[in-house]
N, C-alpha and C positions, 0 to 999 in steps of 0.2 A: 825205461831209464827217464822219461818223461814222468809216467806214474809215480815212479819212486819218489823223485822231487820232489813232487805236487804234496805227495802222502809226508813225505819229510815236515817242507814249508807251514801246512796246517799242523802237523804236532808239535814243531818248535813255537808257532804260534800261541797253542793253547797252555803248551810248558809256560811261556812267557807271564801269561797273566796270572798262572799260579806261583811263580816266582813271584812278582812284584805282591802277590799277597802273602807272602812268607814272607819276604823283607818288612811288612808293617808288623810290628809288635801287637799279638793278642791286645784287642780295646783300645789301640793308640789312634790318635788325631788322623786324619787324612790332610789335615791343613789345620796350620798353625799361626795365628796370627798378632801383631805386638803394636801396639798405638793405632788403632783402629779411628777413623772417623768414616761412616758410611753415610751417603746421601741417597735418599731414594727421590724420584721423580715423578710427578703423573701429568701428565702433557706439557710439560715445563714448568711445572711448579714443586717447590721442595714440599713433600707429604711429610717426610719424616727426617731424623737425624741420630743416629746410633752411635754413641763414641764409649770406647774400652778400650783400657789397657792391655787385656790379653783375651785372645778368641780361639777357641779350639771347635773344629768341625768334624764332627764324628758321621758323615753322611755316609761312609763305607761301611757303617752296620746295619743290620738286618733293623734294626729301630734306630734310623738315623736321628741325630739331633744336634744341637750347636750351646757350648757352653761358654759363658762369660765370668771365671773363677774370681775375676778381680772387681766384680761389678760391671754395673752399665751405666750409661746416661742416654736416654732417650726424649729428643723434641719433637713434638708431632704437631703439627699445624691441622685444624678441622677446618671445613668446607669453606669457612666465612673468613680465612686466615688466621686464625686466633691461637698462639701458641701454648701448649701445655708440654707438661715434663715429668719425666718419672725417671727416678734414681733408686739402684738396690745397690747392696755391695755383693750379690752374688745372682746371678741369672744362667735360665736353662730354657733352650726353644726345643720340645718337640716336633719336630718337621711335620711327618707324617699326622699329629693327630693334632695341629695347630692350636697346640696349648703353650704359652709363654709362664713359667715359673719364676717368678720372681721372690727372693728371700734376702732378709737381714737388712733392717734399716729402710725398707720401701719408703717413698716418699713420694706422691704424685700433688703436683699443684696442676690446678687447670687454670685455665685464663679468666676466669671469672672469680679467681683467688681461693676457691674451694681447696682445702689441703686435705688428702688422706695419707696417715700413718699405719703402718701394719709391718710386721716380722715377717709376712708373706702373702703373696697376693698372686692369684692365679688369672689369666686373663687368655679368655677363649676367643681367638683372630676369628673363626668361621661363624660363632652365634654372636660375636660382638657382646660377650659378657664378662664382669669381673666378677671373682670369687673369692672366698678365706673362709677358712675354718680356725682362724686364729684371732688373737684380739687385735682391736683396732683401732683408731680414732678420727672423725673425720668431725674438719670445721668448715661449716657452710660460710659464705661469704658474706653472710646477716648476721653471723655471729652463733649462730645456733651449733651447738657443741654435742655429736654422738661419740660416746666410748662403748663400744661393744667387746663381749667376754668372749661369744663364741663364733663370730665370725658375720659375714653375710652374703649375698648376692645381689648383684646389680646390672644394668644395662652398661655399655661401656659409658656411655655418656650422662649417666646418673639420673636419667629421668625415672627411673624403675629402679629402687631400693629396698631391698628386704632385710632387715636384720633380725639375727636370730633370737638376741638377748640383747637387749642395752640398757643404759642408762645416761641422760644428758640434760642440756639445757635448751628448750625451744624458745627463742624469740617470736611473739607476735605482735604484729601492728595494728594497733588498734588507733591511728590516729584517721584513719577514716570511717568513722562510724556511720550506718546507715539510719536513715530516718523512719522513725519507727512509731509513728502518727496513724492512727487508723482513718481511713475517707471512705467513705459511705457514696 
């Protein structure tokens, strides 16, 4: 009798998990959120603040992802506590790949007033790299403007920036001219 009860108990537990999976519609999110304002802290300091109207979590799928169908605004602060902002009309976070895909009216405003605009921007979180294959415009804080037709690759802090094809205006400061006299 004890053996039969134990077998029944384990069989029911396995069936309960299967019933839970069947109750979810195919490809339905495991969680939905409305009016999200999520703050991420590190050592008591706010590092990121994500704000979105709608959040869909598909972590129940084989390739888990999180979707922000009505867009997202993310504020993030660097080590010097300088605030940067990124917004887009749509976003998706591929959890395992650690890639965020921002789409439609993507605007990145850096703390130094650099502004990047694009229709799509990928952020590789693991490699700290941003890139796109779509047209973009970046306006640096010194007035330099770069309009790219085919995309770019860059470190996430823009210290390394590789444009594939672009036109623009480069601001060159000639106010400090070097002394060109020859001394023997």
